[in-house]
MIKOLFI-424152 format. One record per atom (N, C-alpha, C): x, y, z; residue in three letters. Coordinates in steps of 0.05 Angstrom, whole numbers, padded with zeros to 5 digits, always signed. Atoms other than C-alpha are relative to their C-alpha. Example, Ala and Ser with C-alpha at 12.3 -4.5 7.8 and 13.67 -1.06 7.14 Angstrom:
+00018-00024+00000ala
+00246-00090+00156ala
+00018+00024+00000ala
-00016-00024-00001ser
+00273-00021+00143ser
-00015+00022+00014ser
END
This chain:
-00014-00023-00021met
+00468+00069+00566met
+00007+00018-00010met
-00012-00025+00013lys
+00490+00131+00563lys
+00025+00008-00011lys
-00021-00003+00010ser
+00558+00126+00546ser
+00002-00009-00034ser
+00003+00003+00027ser
+00540+00095+00482ser
-00017+00013-00016ser
+00015-00021+00015arg
+00490+00137+00464arg
+00014+00031-00006arg
-00018-00024+00009leu
+00542+00195+00471leu
+00013+00000-00022leu
-00018+00013+00025leu
+00584+00157+00422leu
-00014+00003-00022leu
+00013+00000+00022ser
+00528+00149+00380ser
-00006+00029-00015ser
+00003-00026+00002ile
+00511+00224+00377ile
+00027+00017-00017ile
-00027-00009+00005leu
+00587+00240+00360leu
-00001-00008-00030leu
+00003+00013+00026leu
+00583+00187+00303leu
-00016+00007-00028leu
+00015-00016+00014leu
+00522+00219+00276leu
+00007+00024-00015leu
-00012-00026+00004leu
+00549+00287+00272leu
+00020-00005-00017leu
-00024-00004+00012gln
+00613+00266+00245gln
-00005-00015-00026gln
+00004+00006+00027thr
+00586+00229+00187thr
-00025+00014-00014thr
+00024-00008+00013arg
+00519+00265+00173arg
+00002+00028-00004arg
-00005-00036-00005gly
+00541+00340+00190gly
-00024+00007+00008gly
+00018-00018-00019arg
+00494+00383+00222arg
-00026-00018-00002arg
+00018+00022-00006met
+00432+00347+00256met
-00015+00020+00023met
+00018-00016-00012thr
+00373+00380+00289thr
-00003-00019+00024thr
+00002+00016-00030ala
+00357+00357+00370ala
-00023-00027-00010ala
+00021+00022+00007ala
+00293+00325+00338ala
+00012-00022-00022ala
-00007+00025+00020arg
+00330+00285+00284arg
+00009-00024+00014arg
-00013+00024-00014leu
+00377+00260+00334leu
-00009-00017+00021leu
+00019+00018-00017ala
+00324+00240+00381ala
-00016-00020-00017ala
+00013+00020+00020ala
+00287+00203+00323ala
+00015-00024+00000ala
-00013+00017+00008glu
+00350+00165+00303glu
+00008-00021+00033glu
+00001+00013-00028leu
+00364+00148+00381leu
-00017-00012+00011leu
+00023+00006-00013glu
+00292+00134+00399glu
+00003+00008+00026glu
+00000-00016-00030val
+00299+00181+00457val
-00014+00025-00005val
+00016-00015-00004ser
+00267+00237+00472ser
+00018+00029-00004ser
-00014-00027+00006val
+00291+00319+00457val
+00010+00000+00024val
-00009-00005-00033arg
+00301+00331+00528arg
+00026-00017+00006arg
-00028+00019+00000thr
+00350+00269+00528thr
+00023+00014-00016thr
-00021-00011+00023val
+00389+00297+00469val
+00017+00029+00013val
-00017-00028-00011tyr
+00399+00368+00503tyr
+00022-00008+00024tyr
-00018+00000-00028arg
+00421+00337+00566arg
+00025-00013-00009arg
-00024+00005+00010asp
+00471+00294+00522asp
+00018+00021-00011asp
-00020-00027+00016val
+00497+00354+00483val
+00012+00016+00024val
-00011-00018-00022glu
+00504+00392+00551glu
+00026-00018+00015glu
-00022+00006-00019ala
+00548+00328+00580ala
+00022-00002-00022ala
-00019+00006+00016leu
+00594+00326+00514leu
+00015+00031+00001leu
-00010-00030+00002his
+00603+00407+00520his
+00024-00011+00022his
-00008-00004-00027ala
+00625+00394+00593ala
+00023-00029-00008ala
-00027+00017+00006ala
+00675+00334+00563ala
+00012+00009-00018ala
-00016-00017+00014gly
+00709+00385+00522gly
-00005-00004-00033gly
+00006+00006+00025val
+00678+00363+00454val
-00006+00023-00012val
+00007-00026+00012pro
+00675+00422+00404pro
-00022-00004-00016pro
+00029+00007+00010leu
+00605+00411+00393leu
-00014+00034+00001leu
+00015-00021-00005tyr
+00562+00472+00375tyr
-00028+00004-00011tyr
+00026+00003+00014gly
+00487+00489+00355gly
-00008+00030-00002gly
+00015-00028+00008asp
+00446+00543+00325asp
-00024-00004+00000asp
+00033+00003-00010ala
+00372+00563+00338ala
-00011+00002-00036ala
+00015-00012+00022gly
+00319+00575+00284gly
+00000-00024-00019gly
+00009+00020+00024his
+00293+00536+00221his
+00021-00018-00009his
-00009+00014+00012arg
+00352+00513+00191arg
+00024+00002+00014arg
-00016-00003-00021gly
+00391+00505+00260gly
+00004-00025+00002gly
-00009+00029+00003gly
+00424+00442+00287gly
+00023+00001+00016gly
-00018-00002-00011tyr
+00476+00416+00319tyr
+00029-00010-00017tyr
-00023+00017+00020glu
+00551+00404+00287glu
+00023+00003+00019glu
-00032+00007-00010leu
+00625+00383+00305leu
+00007+00030-00016leu
-00018-00019+00020leu
+00675+00440+00288leu
+00012-00011-00016leu
-00007+00011+00030ala
+00701+00427+00227ala
+00032-00003+00003ala
-00020+00018-00005gly
+00764+00382+00225gly
+00004-00018+00025gly
-00002+00014-00023tyr
+00743+00349+00297tyr
-00012-00034-00014tyr
+00010+00029+00012arg
+00739+00272+00281arg
+00004-00018+00029arg
-00002+00014-00012thr
+00728+00222+00335thr
+00015-00033-00001thr
-00011+00031+00005his
+00771+00151+00336his
-00012-00017+00013his
+00019+00028-00014leu
+00723+00117+00384leu
-00016-00014-00012leu
+00018+00013+00011thr
+00698+00071+00331thr
+00002-00027-00006thr
-00014+00033+00000gly
+00722+00002+00360gly
-00037-00012-00005gly
+00019+00015+00009leu
+00664-00048+00336leu
-00007-00015+00021leu
+00003+00016-00025ser
+00633-00090+00400ser
-00004-00030-00029ser
+00001+00031+00016ala
+00623-00171+00372ala
-00030+00009-00009ala
+00031-00006+00016gly
+00541-00154+00356gly
+00004+00020-00013gly
-00001-00016+00028glu
+00561-00094+00310glu
+00020-00013-00022glu
-00012+00014+00021ala
+00611-00138+00279ala
-00015-00019-00018ala
+00020+00020+00017glu
+00561-00192+00260glu
-00018+00010-00012glu
+00017-00019+00014ala
+00512-00145+00246ala
+00007+00014-00028ala
-00007-00013+00029leu
+00547-00114+00190leu
+00008-00018-00022leu
+00002+00014+00021phe
+00566-00170+00159phe
-00024-00020-00008phe
+00028+00016+00005leu
+00489-00205+00166leu
-00011+00027-00020leu
+00025-00022+00020thr
+00465-00134+00125thr
+00013+00006-00020thr
-00012-00004+00027ala
+00520-00143+00075ala
-00022-00021-00023ala
+00023+00004+00019leu
+00473-00156+00009leu
+00020-00007-00028leu
-00014-00005+00025pro
+00516-00183-00043pro
-00022-00001-00027pro
+00014+00008+00019gly
+00455-00203-00090gly
-00013+00032-00018gly
+00004-00024+00009pro
+00427-00128-00089pro
+00028+00014-00005pro
-00026-00012+00005ala
+00502-00102-00090ala
+00002-00008-00030ala
-00007+00006+00026ala
+00512-00140-00156ala
-00015+00016-00022ala
+00020-00013+00022asp
+00446-00113-00185asp
+00009+00030-00001asp
-00009-00031+00005leu
+00476-00042-00169leu
+00024-00001-00016leu
-00025-00003+00007gly
+00539-00057-00199gly
+00027-00003+00021gly
-00014-00005-00029leu
+00574-00056-00131leu
+00011-00028+00004leu
-00006+00026-00010gly
+00588-00131-00124gly
+00031-00003+00007gly
-00039+00005-00013pro
+00670-00131-00126pro
+00005+00033+00022pro
-00009-00011-00020ala
+00667-00068-00083ala
-00010-00001+00029ala
+00002+00014-00026val
+00633-00099-00035val
+00003-00023+00008val
-00010+00026-00008ala
+00668-00163-00032ala
+00022+00015+00012ala
-00021-00013-00013gly
+00724-00114-00022gly
+00010+00006+00025gly
+00001-00012-00029ala
+00704-00077+00033ala
-00005-00019+00023ala
+00006+00014-00025arg
+00679-00138+00069arg
+00029-00013+00005arg
-00027+00008-00003leu
+00752-00162+00058leu
+00015+00017+00021leu
-00015-00013-00013lys
+00789-00104+00092lys
-00017+00012+00026lys
+00017-00002-00020leu
+00731-00097+00141leu
+00010-00027+00021leu
-00008+00021-00012leu
+00751-00165+00160leu
+00025-00007+00016leu
-00029-00005+00001ala
+00826-00157+00161ala
+00004+00021+00028ala
-00007-00017-00025ala
+00820-00099+00210ala
-00010-00002+00017ala
+00014+00005-00026leu
+00778-00135+00262leu
+00022-00014+00017leu
-00014+00012-00017pro
+00811-00163+00321pro
-00004-00032-00002pro
+00006+00032+00005pro
+00819-00247+00320pro
-00027-00004+00007pro
+00026+00010-00007glu
+00764-00253+00361glu
-00025+00014-00015glu
+00026-00007+00017leu
+00715-00212+00324leu
-00003-00010-00029leu
+00002+00013+00031arg
+00737-00235+00256arg
-00015-00030+00001arg
+00007+00025+00006ala
+00725-00301+00274ala
-00038+00001+00007ala
+00028-00001-00007gln
+00653-00287+00301gln
-00013+00017-00027gln
+00010-00014+00020ala
+00641-00244+00238ala
-00006-00024-00019ala
+00009+00021+00025asp
+00653-00298+00190asp
-00017-00025+00008asp
+00018+00021-00011arg
+00617-00346+00233arg
-00023+00006-00016arg
+00025-00011+00002met
+00555-00297+00221met
-00001-00005-00032met
-00005-00001+00031ser
+00571-00293+00144ser
-00009-00026-00013ser
+00004+00033+00011arg
+00572-00371+00134arg
-00028-00018+00010arg
+00025+00013-00014arg
+00511-00388+00178arg
-00023+00017-00005arg
+00030-00018+00012phe
+00456-00334+00148phe
+00004+00011-00030phe
-00004-00011+00018his
+00440-00320+00086his
-00026+00014-00012his
+00019-00017+00008leu
+00389-00266+00060leu
-00007-00001-00031leu
+00010+00002+00029asp
+00346-00284-00002asp
-00028+00013+00004asp
+00027-00019-00008ala
+00291-00228-00005ala
-00020-00003-00010ala
+00015+00005+00017pro
+00256-00252-00063pro
-00024-00016+00010pro
+00022+00018-00009gly
+00185-00293-00049gly
+00007-00022-00010gly
-00003+00027+00017trp
+00187-00366-00075trp
-00012-00003-00023trp
+00012+00004+00030tyr
+00138-00356-00131tyr
-00001+00026-00017tyr
-00010-00021+00017ala
+00163-00286-00151ala
+00019-00009-00022ala
-00023+00001+00018pro
+00198-00285-00215pro
+00015+00019+00000pro
-00026-00015-00001asp
+00267-00253-00223asp
-00017+00027-00019asp
+00010-00023+00024asp
+00251-00184-00256asp
+00025+00003-00009asp
-00012-00006+00024asp
+00294-00166-00311asp
-00001+00033+00006asp
-00005-00023-00010ala
+00322-00096-00289ala
+00022+00012-00019ala
-00017-00006+00020pro
+00371-00080-00349pro
+00018+00028+00011pro
-00012-00028-00005phe
+00375-00007-00330phe
+00011+00012+00028phe
+00004-00012-00034leu
+00384-00008-00251leu
+00036+00009+00001leu
-00028-00005-00002pro
+00461+00003-00258pro
+00000+00033-00008pro
+00000-00023+00005ala
+00446+00066-00294ala
-00017+00019+00021ala
+00011-00013-00014val
+00395+00089-00251val
+00012+00009+00019val
-00017-00001-00029ala
+00436+00082-00190ala
+00023+00016-00009ala
-00019-00023+00011glu
+00492+00122-00230glu
-00017+00032+00011glu
+00009-00026+00003ala
+00448+00179-00244ala
-00014+00013+00026ala
+00008-00013-00023val
+00420+00179-00170val
+00021+00007+00018val
-00027-00008-00018trp
+00487+00182-00142trp
+00013+00028-00011trp
-00015-00022+00014arg
+00510+00235-00196arg
-00020+00020+00005arg
+00023-00014+00013gly
+00445+00268-00190gly
-00007+00014-00031gly
+00014-00011+00031arg
+00430+00276-00266arg
-00025-00016-00002arg
+00025+00006-00005val
+00363+00277-00294val
-00005-00022-00020val
+00007+00021+00014leu
+00338+00224-00331leu
-00026-00009-00025leu
+00017+00004+00016asp
+00301+00207-00398asp
-00010-00028-00005asp
+00005+00023+00002val
+00259+00149-00401val
-00025+00003-00009val
+00036+00011+00020arg
+00200+00110-00436arg
-00006-00023+00030arg
+00005+00010-00022tyr
+00164+00078-00376tyr
-00030-00015-00014tyr
+00021+00009+00015arg
+00109+00026-00388arg
-00018-00006+00030arg
+00012+00003-00021arg
+00051+00037-00334arg
-00019-00018-00005arg
+00022+00023+00004trp
-00019-00003-00323trp
-00018+00012-00013trp
+00027-00008+00009thr
-00061+00044-00344thr
+00011+00025-00027thr
-00012-00014+00026glu
-00068+00079-00421glu
-00002+00029-00001glu
-00029+00018+00024pro
-00026+00099-00458pro
+00014-00015+00025pro
-00013+00009-00020thr
+00008+00047-00424thr
+00039+00011-00004thr
-00022-00009+00007asp
+00076+00071-00456asp
+00009+00026+00002asp
+00004-00031-00005val
+00096+00141-00437val
+00033+00007-00003val
-00026-00011-00001asp
+00159+00185-00442asp
+00004+00019+00027asp
-00001-00020-00028arg
+00182+00217-00376arg
+00029+00014+00003arg
-00019-00015-00005arg
+00233+00272-00359arg
-00001-00006+00034arg
-00002+00007-00030leu
+00258+00244-00280leu
+00020+00017+00016leu
-00022-00007-00022glu
+00296+00270-00221glu
+00006-00023+00016glu
+00002+00023-00025pro
+00317+00205-00183pro
+00015+00009+00026pro
-00019-00007-00030tyr
+00324+00223-00110tyr
+00012-00027+00018tyr
-00016+00024-00012gly
+00337+00147-00089gly
-00017-00025-00009gly
+00006+00025+00009leu
+00330+00075-00100leu
-00014-00018+00024leu
+00008+00011-00022val
+00291+00030-00057val
-00004-00028-00007val
+00001+00025+00007leu
+00291-00051-00055leu
-00018-00012+00025leu
+00021+00007-00010lys
+00226-00079-00034lys
-00006-00033-00010lys
+00007+00026+00002ala
+00216-00154-00031ala
+00009-00015-00025ala
-00007-00002+00026gly
+00262-00162-00086gly
-00005+00012-00025gly
+00005-00020+00024arg
+00242-00109-00135arg
+00013+00022+00003arg
-00022-00027+00002trp
+00282-00047-00143trp
-00027+00023-00009trp
+00012-00023+00001tyr
+00239+00021-00145tyr
+00015+00027+00006tyr
-00010-00030+00004val
+00265+00095-00162val
-00016+00021+00005val
+00021-00026-00006val
+00231+00153-00126val
+00011+00020-00010val
-00008-00021+00012ala
+00236+00211-00171ala
-00020+00014-00004ala
+00016-00023+00000ala
+00203+00281-00191ala
+00004+00003-00024ala
-00001-00018+00019arg
+00184+00311-00253arg
+00005+00022+00003arg
-00008-00028+00003pro
+00224+00370-00267pro
-00035+00022+00000pro
+00027-00020+00005gly
+00167+00427-00249gly
-00029-00014+00011gly
+00013+00020+00000gly
+00128+00369-00226gly
-00017+00004+00036gly
+00012+00003-00029ser
+00084+00364-00153ser
+00016-00013+00024ser
-00017+00017-00025gly
+00133+00319-00119gly
+00007-00032-00009gly
-00001+00019+00010pro
+00157+00256-00125pro
-00010-00026+00002pro
+00020+00029+00004arg
+00131+00189-00146arg
+00016-00028-00001arg
-00010+00019-00002thr
+00146+00118-00143thr
+00005-00014-00029thr
-00010+00010+00029tyr
+00174+00081-00213tyr
+00008-00032+00010tyr
-00019+00027+00005arg
+00191+00007-00219arg
+00015-00002-00021arg
-00019-00003+00020val
+00256+00002-00254val
-00009-00024-00018val
+00002+00023+00018asp
+00239-00062-00286asp
-00021+00008-00014asp
+00018-00006+00024arg
+00185-00024-00321arg
+00014+00020-00024arg
-00009-00016+00019ile
+00231+00025-00356ile
+00008-00011-00028ile
-00003+00011+00031leu
+00237+00007-00436leu
+00021+00016-00008leu
-00027-00009+00017arg
+00289+00054-00455arg
+00008+00021+00023arg
-00011-00015-00012leu
+00328+00104-00416leu
+00030+00014-00010leu
-00033-00017+00009ala
+00389+00163-00425ala
-00002+00012+00021ala
-00012-00017-00023val
+00425+00195-00372val
+00008+00028-00007val
-00009-00027+00010thr
+00432+00268-00385thr
+00019+00010+00009thr
-00018-00014-00007asp
+00483+00314-00375asp
-00020+00022+00024asp
+00013-00023-00015glu
+00430+00360-00333glu
+00002-00012+00029glu
-00001+00008-00029ala
+00447+00362-00259ala
-00022+00015+00012ala
+00015-00013-00013phe
+00392+00374-00205phe
+00011-00008+00026phe
-00005+00007-00021asp
+00396+00377-00133asp
-00026-00011+00021asp
+00023+00019-00015val
+00348+00333-00085val
-00005+00019+00029val
+00007-00018-00017pro
+00312+00379-00045pro
+00009-00001+00036pro
-00016+00003-00023gly
+00340+00396+00030gly
-00019-00017+00018gly
+00023+00011-00012asp
+00280+00368+00064asp
-00010-00027-00011asp
+00007+00026+00012phe
+00273+00304+00026phe
+00015-00023+00010phe
-00008+00024-00005asp
+00281+00240+00064asp
-00004-00019-00006asp
+00001+00017+00011leu
+00288+00178+00030leu
-00022-00022+00014leu
+00012+00017-00019val
+00259+00128+00088val
-00016+00013+00013val
+00032-00007-00003asp
+00204+00176+00109asp
-00019+00000-00019asp
+00017+00000+00021his
+00180+00182+00040his
-00013-00027-00006his
+00017+00025+00013trp
+00177+00110+00026trp
-00018-00022+00028trp
+00011+00014-00016arg
+00147+00093+00097arg
-00031+00011-00005arg
+00030-00013+00008glu
+00089+00148+00078glu
-00013-00010-00022glu
+00003+00012+00024tyr
+00091+00118+00007tyr
-00017-00027+00006tyr
+00002+00021-00011gln
+00079+00051+00041gln
-00035+00003+00018gln
+00027-00014-00012arg
+00019+00080+00087arg
-00019+00000-00015arg
+00021-00017+00023asp
-00016+00116+00029asp
-00004-00021-00021asp
+00008+00019+00015phe
-00010+00054-00016phe
-00020-00025+00011phe
+00013+00024-00015his
-00040+00001+00033his
-00035+00020+00006his
+00026-00006-00016ala
-00098+00049+00055ala
-00017+00006-00036ala
+00011-00003+00027arg
-00110+00059-00025arg
-00010-00028-00013arg
-00001+00029+00002leu
-00104-00019-00034leu
-00032-00009+00014leu
+00023+00019-00016tyr
-00159-00042+00020tyr
-00022+00028+00002tyr
+00016-00012-00006arg
-00216+00002+00009arg
-00032-00013+00006arg
+00019+00013-00008gly
-00266-00046+00024gly
+00002-00023+00018gly
-00001+00015-00030glu
-00283-00093+00086glu
-00023-00028-00009glu
+00018+00029+00002ala
-00314-00174+00082ala
-00003-00001+00027ala
-00003+00014-00025leu
-00344-00205+00144leu
-00002-00035-00010leu
-00005+00036+00010val
-00327-00278+00140val
-00003-00011+00028val
+00003+00021-00017arg
-00332-00340+00181arg
+00028-00018-00005arg
-00018+00011+00006leu
-00264-00377+00181leu
+00003-00029+00020leu
+00004+00029-00015ser
-00252-00457+00202ser
+00030+00007+00011ser
-00030-00001-00009pro
-00187-00463+00243pro
+00023-00001-00022pro
-00020+00012+00026arg
-00147-00492+00180arg
-00005+00023-00015arg
-00001-00026+00018gly
-00174-00427+00146gly
+00014+00026+00009gly
-00014-00023-00016leu
-00147-00382+00196leu
+00025-00001-00003leu
-00030+00008-00005thr
-00079-00414+00185thr
+00008+00010-00030thr
-00004-00004+00038arg
-00089-00405+00103arg
-00001+00024-00005arg
+00000-00027+00005leu
-00106-00335+00103leu
+00028+00013+00003leu
-00022-00017-00001thr
-00054-00284+00085thr
-00002+00027-00003thr
+00003-00028-00001gly
-00039-00211+00089gly
-00009+00014+00013gly
+00013-00021-00018ala
-00071-00155+00117ala
-00029-00011+00012ala
+00024+00012-00011ala
-00138-00201+00121ala
+00008-00017+00013ala
-00012+00018-00026ala
-00095-00252+00165ala
-00004+00016+00027ala
-00002-00015-00021arg
-00077-00199+00202arg
-00023+00011+00024arg
+00022-00011-00013ala
-00140-00169+00219ala
-00019-00024+00009ala
+00015+00015-00011ala
-00174-00235+00234ala
+00012-00013+00024ala
-00007+00016-00022ala
-00123-00260+00280ala
-00002+00024+00027ala
-00003-00024-00013gly
-00119-00188+00310gly
-00030+00001+00018gly
+00027-00009-00013thr
-00198-00173+00321thr
-00021-00030-00002thr
+00024+00024+00010gly
-00233-00241+00300gly
-00006-00010+00030gly
+00017+00015-00027thr
-00285-00273+00351thr
-00003-00033+00002thr
+00000+00027+00001arg
-00280-00348+00366arg
-00033-00007+00014arg
+00031+00004+00000glu
-00353-00375+00360glu
+00000-00033+00011glu
+00002+00020-00018pro
-00378-00440+00399pro
+00004-00026-00021pro
-00005+00021+00019asp
-00365-00483+00335asp
+00027-00003-00005asp
-00033+00002+00005gly
-00288-00470+00336gly
+00011+00022-00023gly
-00011-00025+00020trp
-00297-00423+00274trp
-00003+00029+00013trp
-00003-00029-00006thr
-00278-00351+00279thr
-00007+00021-00022thr
+00006-00021+00014arg
-00315-00291+00255arg
+00014+00024+00002arg
-00019-00026+00006ala
-00279-00229+00232ala
-00009+00019-00021ala
-00002-00024+00022arg
-00282-00164+00191arg
+00034-00002-00013arg
-00022+00000+00005val
-00223-00166+00150val
+00005+00018-00031val
-00002-00019+00027pro
-00200-00109+00085pro
+00006-00022-00020pro
-00005+00016+00025val
-00208-00132+00019val
+00003+00024-00021val
-00002-00021+00024glu
-00185-00096-00049glu
-00022+00009-00015glu
+00024-00009+00021ser
-00246-00105-00090ser
-00009-00026-00003ser
+00009+00018-00002pro
-00294-00153-00098pro
+00011-00027-00018pro
-00012+00023+00019asp
-00263-00194-00157asp
+00023-00017+00014asp
-00024+00011-00012arg
-00199-00199-00120arg
-00003-00013+00032arg
+00018+00003-00027ala
-00240-00217-00049ala
-00009-00033-00010ala
+00003+00032+00019his
-00267-00273-00097his
+00008-00013+00000his
-00019+00011+00006asp
-00209-00301-00118asp
+00017-00014+00031asp
-00019+00004-00028gln
-00174-00298-00044gln
-00016-00015+00016gln
+00018+00014-00024phe
-00232-00331-00005phe
-00008-00028-00014phe
+00004+00020+00012leu
-00253-00381-00060leu
+00024-00020-00001leu
-00029+00023-00003ala
-00178-00409-00056ala
-00002-00016+00032ala
+00006+00012-00025leu
-00197-00427+00017leu
-00018-00020-00001leu
+00026+00021+00011gly
-00251-00474-00012gly
-00020-00006+00027gly
+00021+00003-00019arg
-00299-00500+00052arg
+00013+00012+00022arg
-00010-00006-00023asp
-00253-00471+00105asp
-00008+00030+00000asp
+00011-00025-00004val
-00285-00401+00095val
-00038+00000-00004val
+00030-00012+00006glu
-00357-00372+00093glu
+00000+00026-00002glu
+00004-00026-00001val
-00370-00304+00069val
-00020+00005+00004val
+00024-00013-00007leu
-00428-00264+00102leu
-00006+00018-00010leu
+00004-00027+00016gly
-00421-00199+00072gly
+00025+00013-00008gly
+00022-00014+00008pro
-00423-00151+00033pro
-00016-00024-00013pro
+00019+00022+00007pro
-00483-00188+00002pro
+00014+00004-00034pro
-00012+00005+00023glu
-00456-00174-00069glu
+00029-00022+00000glu
-00016+00014+00003leu
-00392-00208-00055leu
-00008-00033+00008leu
+00011+00025-00016arg
-00429-00267-00019arg
-00010-00017-00028arg
+00013+00014+00023ala
-00470-00272-00083ala
+00013-00006-00021ala
-00006+00006+00014leu
-00420-00268-00129leu
+00023-00036+00000leu
-00016+00025-00001ile
-00375-00330-00095ile
-00029-00024-00007ile
+00020+00032+00001ala
-00443-00375-00090ala
-00011+00002-00026ala
-00002+00005+00026ala
-00450-00355-00165ala
+00019-00024-00016ala
-00028+00014+00007thr
-00381-00388-00174thr
+00004-00030+00011thr
+00010+00018-00017ala
-00400-00440-00124ala
-00024-00023-00019ala
+00020+00016+00017arg
-00462-00465-00166arg
+00015-00006-00025arg
-00013+00008+00025ala
-00427-00464-00233ala
+00020-00022+00001ala
-00025+00018-00005leu
-00369-00506-00206leu
-00018-00029+00006leu
+00023+00021-00003ala
-00424-00552-00175ala
-00010-00022-00022ala
+00013+00015+00030glu
-00459-00564-00247glu
+00018-00010-00013glu
-00024+00005+00019arg
-00396-00568-00281arg
+00011-00031+00015arg
-00007+00026-00010tyr
-00374-00625-00240tyr
-00018-00024+00005tyr
+00018+00026+00000thr
-00441-00659-00227thr
+00003-00009-00031thr
+00007+00006+00022gly
-00452-00659-00305gly
+00025-00017-00010gly
-00022+00019+00005ala
-00384-00689-00314ala
+00002-00031+00014ala
+00003+00028-00017gly
-00400-00750-00267gly
-00024-00016-00013gly
+00029+00015+00015glu
-00465-00765-00306glu
+00011-00015-00022glu
END
């Protein structure tokens, strides 16, 4: 609805300051032309909103202007309590602050919304990590979070996968991301080429310095993380395998391979599905497909098929010999 969109524009500008039409359009999931029309409507309604052209331009509310049209709908109140994450907040050292904020928000709501929001928090619980993922010990997470918030440079000793495994790094932490129960810090090295991603639980030693830094004005954490994920998956799945899957095997397949098989697979007369699926490497694909047992047949590439055939022969010999 247009009225709710106009209110959203006001609240976005009130909380974030100057924003371009393109950024507003992206936030509201509308066209830039629609934003222009909405801004004209706000002007006509007497809202002190002005805009500047140019590379650093954008729309901004007149200094001191604030709207009080911030009443929550029932759905918005429920959503706020559903998105409260006591676990991650506690990891960051903000557990008591989140609990206090929830109490204040609950007390400020009208009785009918208070009941709905309280029921939502009682009926839904988010536990992000997977069943078989061990809890990562990240003792330096609160210190990293403080450095992100205060804009302070970090001196860390970090354990990476490649040799030499333990390295010293000086980092400017731009932001923190929680992904599948694991914390990552997006940080740049002073004078380096740009931000990189580090697992917080792999920090072995940390010191927060008094040296301040500024996050680049054009850096957006959400956009950076989306691009990082796209690049990660592009680097992760560099190969492809041609497989046949039984109906049971199709349900047991996981990850990108499962999505590819479900989306592009072809059903054959015997009920099996033929599909091309992405794989990380022959060794990883060997383990993944071998776990499906007789519910998968790998047709190619030849080296992967040969690798699985060799394992199957070795298993057959082992179990045949054991039974004699």
